[in-house]
C-alpha atoms as one frame of an Amber mdcrd trajectory, in Angstrom:
protein
 -44.104 -46.448  51.433 -44.001 -50.047  52.658 -41.267 -52.649  53.061 -43.254
 -55.630  51.749 -41.278 -55.686  48.488 -37.903 -55.632  50.229 -35.809 -58.652
  51.298 -36.146 -59.684  54.956 -32.638 -58.463  55.820 -33.761 -54.831  55.300
 -34.636 -53.125  58.563 -37.315 -50.506  59.091 -35.922 -47.385  60.698 -32.366
 -46.593  61.754 -30.790 -43.756  63.715 -28.318 -42.119  61.336 -26.951 -39.681
  63.885 -25.027 -42.552  65.454 -23.657 -43.571  62.063 -22.320 -40.174  60.934
 -19.388 -38.271  62.401 -21.181 -34.896  62.594 -23.727 -36.532  64.928 -26.718
 -34.644  63.552 -30.263 -35.952  64.126 -31.905 -38.007  61.391 -33.381 -41.421
  60.692 -33.614 -43.642  57.623 -36.966 -45.199  56.690 -35.202 -48.400  55.590
 -31.690 -49.572  56.333 -29.423 -52.456  55.393 -25.803 -53.222  56.159 -24.415
 -54.498  52.859 -21.711 -57.111  53.415 -21.580 -58.732  49.961 -22.274 -58.061
  46.294 -24.773 -60.953  46.317 -26.762 -59.229  49.043 -26.656 -55.993  47.078
 -27.979 -57.760  43.982 -31.164 -58.661  45.876 -31.938 -54.948  46.099 -31.655
 -54.313  42.367 -34.734 -52.881  40.706 -36.319 -51.384  43.819 -36.679 -48.147
  41.859 -39.666 -46.960  43.895 -37.264 -46.298  46.763 -34.833 -43.436  46.954
 -31.411 -44.888  47.794 -28.244 -43.588  49.387 -24.937 -45.330  50.085 -23.310
 -44.596  53.432 -19.710 -45.503  54.198 -18.112 -44.321  57.434 -20.505 -41.366
  57.615 -17.603 -38.915  57.678 -18.664 -36.868  54.655 -22.400 -36.454  55.237
 -24.551 -33.630  56.605 -27.948 -34.909  57.717 -30.592 -32.278  57.056 -33.368
 -34.392  58.589 -34.920 -37.826  58.106 -34.171 -39.867  54.968 -37.335 -41.354
  53.490 -35.654 -44.047  51.388 -33.370 -47.064  51.595 -29.960 -46.453  53.132
 -27.245 -48.887  52.037 -24.546 -48.989  54.702 -21.508 -50.368  52.913 -19.694
 -53.132  54.820 -18.118 -55.274  52.066 -14.708 -56.274  53.397 -11.569 -58.006
  52.188  -8.122 -56.864  51.101  -5.437 -58.663  49.144  -2.526 -58.387  46.765
  -3.956 -59.593  43.460  -0.875 -59.289  41.249   2.220 -57.405  40.243   4.264
 -56.522  37.188   7.662 -54.927  36.630   6.348 -51.518  37.617   3.728 -51.954
  40.325   1.831 -54.024  42.856  -1.942 -54.301  42.471  -3.891 -54.326  45.733
  -7.673 -54.772  45.987 -10.019 -53.983  48.874 -13.733 -54.263  49.557 -15.683
 -51.017  49.473 -16.556 -51.242  53.163 -12.963 -51.473  54.391 -11.872 -48.625
  56.660  -9.641 -46.400  54.551  -6.953 -45.650  57.151  -6.706 -49.293  58.228
  -6.291 -50.264  54.581  -3.510 -47.699  54.087  -1.664 -48.969  57.157  -2.093
 -52.545  55.949  -0.484 -51.759  52.586   2.521 -50.275  54.356   3.000 -52.874
  57.085   1.662 -56.128  55.613   3.440 -56.087  52.283   5.532 -52.916  52.331
   3.658 -51.656  49.274   4.182 -47.869  49.243   2.070 -45.253  47.543  -0.893
 -44.361  49.769   1.023 -42.991  52.759   0.100 -39.328  52.197  -3.564 -40.309
  52.510  -3.205 -41.853  55.973  -5.808 -41.010  58.623  -8.352 -39.655  56.141
 -11.714 -40.818  57.511 -14.007 -42.936  55.386 -14.118 -46.194  53.471 -12.264
 -47.585  50.490 -15.385 -47.416  48.329 -15.889 -43.720  48.993 -12.272 -42.794
  48.238 -12.502 -42.754  44.418 -15.967 -41.169  44.417 -14.580 -38.150  46.253
 -11.079 -38.543  44.795  -9.760 -37.915  48.284  -6.411 -36.208  48.560  -3.920
 -34.732  51.002  -0.362 -33.439  51.102   0.238 -33.504  47.377  -1.392 -36.832
  46.511  -4.845 -37.902  45.294  -6.454 -41.317  45.031  -6.439 -40.808  41.251
  -2.631 -40.993  41.345  -2.745 -44.569  42.665  -6.047 -45.798  41.256  -6.247
 -48.755  38.864  -9.911 -49.798  38.588 -13.115 -50.374  40.527 -16.101 -52.670
  40.346 -19.608 -51.312  40.806 -23.098 -52.740  40.597 -25.708 -51.072  38.427
 -28.758 -50.939  40.693 -31.130 -50.782  37.721 -29.826 -53.787  35.791 -27.883
 -55.815  38.352 -24.818 -55.882  36.102 -21.331 -55.534  37.542 -19.314 -52.869
  35.751 -15.577 -52.261  35.741 -14.403 -48.646  35.576 -10.752 -47.873  34.932
  -8.986 -44.603  35.634 -10.116 -42.924  32.418 -13.730 -43.998  32.916 -13.753
 -42.462  36.395 -12.959 -39.003  34.950 -11.110 -37.863  38.050 -10.699 -34.183
  38.881 -10.029 -32.263  42.079 -12.346 -33.841  44.706 -14.430 -35.088  41.831
 -15.208 -38.136  39.706 -17.786 -39.423  37.251 -19.880 -40.557  40.238 -20.365
 -36.942  41.294 -20.461 -35.522  37.774 -23.330 -37.848  36.820 -25.033 -37.723
  40.218 -24.619 -41.475  40.709 -23.419 -41.020  44.311 -26.645 -39.213  45.262
 -29.099 -41.660  43.705 -26.950 -44.787  44.259 -27.269 -45.745  40.595 -23.811
 -47.344  40.595 -22.664 -48.766  43.933 -18.929 -49.416  44.329 -18.155 -52.906
  45.640 -14.363 -53.292  45.200 -11.421 -51.016  44.358  -7.979 -51.916  43.016
  -4.953 -49.669  43.465  -1.693 -49.562  41.521   1.202 -49.020  43.924   4.515
 -48.129  42.244   7.707 -50.119  42.711   9.798 -47.098  41.666   8.455 -45.172
  44.648   9.540 -41.663  45.586   8.252 -39.736  48.623   5.832 -36.867  48.063
   6.825 -34.519  50.867   6.732 -31.029  49.437   3.860 -29.634  51.515   5.186
 -27.310  54.220   3.557 -28.980  57.230   4.697 -32.436  56.171   8.211 -31.300
  55.276   8.504 -29.510  58.619   7.369 -32.594  60.546   9.930 -34.795  58.791
  12.648 -32.216  59.415  11.789 -32.084  63.115  12.119 -35.851  63.204  15.552
 -35.628  61.562  14.433 -37.612  58.522  15.957 -36.357  55.280  15.167 -39.407
  53.126  11.933 -40.879  54.498  10.492 -44.251  53.651   6.763 -44.642  53.054
   5.951 -45.632  56.632   7.829 -42.614  57.968   5.845 -40.351  55.645   2.614
 -41.929  56.904   3.626 -41.445  60.536   4.453 -37.788  59.860   1.115 -37.263
  58.098  -0.718 -38.840  61.036   1.096 -36.563  63.498   0.246 -33.443  61.505
  -3.397 -34.419  61.106  -3.757 -35.296  64.788  -2.498 -31.848  65.764  -4.914
 -30.055  63.466  -8.052 -32.169  63.337 -10.377 -33.172  66.178 -11.265 -36.813
  66.799 -14.949 -37.219  65.796 -15.421 -39.520  68.778 -14.554 -36.577  71.044
 -15.806 -33.585  69.027 -18.277 -34.293  66.227 -17.091 -33.117  62.806 -16.904
 -34.100  59.145 -13.246 -33.272  58.571 -12.408 -30.562  56.049 -15.760 -28.947
  55.332 -14.864 -26.864  52.268 -12.843 -27.682  49.186  -9.685 -25.718  48.522
 -10.838 -23.422  45.700  -9.263 -23.555  42.249  -8.962 -20.186  40.515  -7.386
 -18.978  37.282  -3.790 -17.781  37.401  -4.589 -14.114  36.751  -7.049 -13.962
  39.643  -4.527 -15.722  41.897  -1.888 -13.131  41.021  -4.244 -10.299  41.924
  -5.054 -11.931  45.255  -1.381 -12.562  45.965  -0.549  -8.914  45.267  -3.100
  -7.845  47.877  -2.320 -10.730  50.277   1.309 -11.878  49.794   1.017 -14.440
  52.604  -1.854 -16.319  50.897  -0.882 -20.000  50.456  -1.303 -21.002  46.819
  -0.390 -24.070  44.810  -0.024 -23.961  40.991  -1.769 -26.841  39.222  -0.839
 -28.753  36.090  -3.767 -27.254  34.167  -2.593 -23.687  34.831  -5.046 -22.928
  37.618  -4.020 -22.199  41.183  -5.293 -23.931  44.314  -5.913 -21.665  47.297
  -5.966 -22.687  50.958  -9.597 -22.548  52.076  -8.613 -22.747  55.732  -6.485
 -19.611  55.397  -9.287 -17.734  53.634 -11.731 -18.705  56.400  -9.312 -17.727
  59.150  -8.571 -14.357  57.554 -12.322 -13.790  57.252 -12.635 -14.019  61.031
 -14.199 -17.458  61.412 -11.428 -19.546  62.978 -12.644 -20.658  66.415 -15.884
 -18.715  66.010 -19.303 -20.239  66.675 -22.792 -19.700  65.372 -25.187 -21.285
  67.828 -24.280 -24.929  68.407 -21.750 -25.211  65.582 -18.458 -23.494  64.835
 -15.211 -23.532  62.892 -12.524 -25.398  64.829 -10.025 -23.288  66.767  -7.021
 -25.334  65.569  -8.045 -25.596  61.917 -10.508 -23.135  60.416 -11.423 -25.561
  57.625 -13.143 -27.948  60.038 -16.777 -27.395  61.041 -17.608 -28.882  64.440
 -20.808 -29.745  66.290 -20.486 -28.527  69.867 -23.493 -30.619  70.851 -27.152
 -30.736  69.963 -26.793 -29.178  66.513 -29.129 -29.844  63.591 -28.609 -29.869
  59.859 -30.147 -26.408  59.700 -27.476 -25.137  62.110 -24.727 -26.487  59.865
 -26.270 -24.961  56.753 -26.561 -21.565  58.443 -22.904 -21.579  59.499 -21.694
 -22.783  56.102 -23.586 -19.984  54.371 -22.215 -17.392  56.805 -18.626 -18.544
  56.211 -19.137 -18.592  52.448 -20.549 -15.057  52.522 -17.627 -13.750  54.602
 -14.988 -15.264  52.318 -16.804 -14.074  49.196 -17.060 -10.530  50.572 -13.393
 -10.283  51.523 -11.672 -12.247  48.765 -14.219 -12.698  45.978 -13.817 -16.468
  46.258 -16.701 -18.935  46.391 -16.184 -21.868  48.752 -17.784 -25.213  47.892
 -18.670 -27.657  50.713 -17.109 -31.114  50.546 -19.791 -33.163  52.357 -22.964
 -34.501  50.811 -26.145 -32.926  52.195 -28.726 -35.677  52.737
């Protein structure tokens, strides 16, 4: 593979370990920091290269070197683009830091709605792909539309909420495999933030934090501050201890299976869903399977939150895969539940 067909702003070789929060070794054959849609358009049609879009690197497991073109998303910008009787419409570039964007919506314009998603690592562009969620809220609940470039045709497409086909930690980008082959690359996202806002504070940890603060009727900023406090207690800072946040999805099971599990394990946290299924707490399942705070070589499950896989230093992608498989096997053996990893394996 050569770079002679690529624009001059594409670099040959880049250390990806420094650009991902798990800090695993790996390099990209070609690398570009994408700061505009115009720049992205110059890469359209380079079909001979395998492509991958990297945001903040907080949801990626490097399994080795990447032999293609890595697009490091850095398109910025954030603004209020309109409002109606029911909502404000706020747009941000795909490369904007997600947490900074959430704080901006709450402090710049007092536009509530994203507060439960504070401190989730990543970028704005990655948020709808993963349909990130926390403490009773998902991006899908506040999503309006996104713009994405088709890397085969160069056309800019607009996808609304229905077109994105959101599900739990899922979207059309994952369902069609577009996020793995970078067929459609998100450039901007618009959110619909409700004027008739009500706090979503039913999750036990969040409710307890607000109660400890003596806040019975919280505003959006107070909810965000409580979420940040809870997350800081449970989750390690990647700058101090390398990790990719929650490593496994909370499993969704049918109601009958959930009832059988609850009969055997009454303390099992479970959350009924609108479609009749029940969400189980993956962290609890992992802890009860004996993996909280336990290591396998240079990686382990975090001692304060069993859902978080951490790199204690010098780990490789193979180390992470081995631990993930061991945890999955333990949970399957004890509870009959299959855990699905959240990160992308590159």
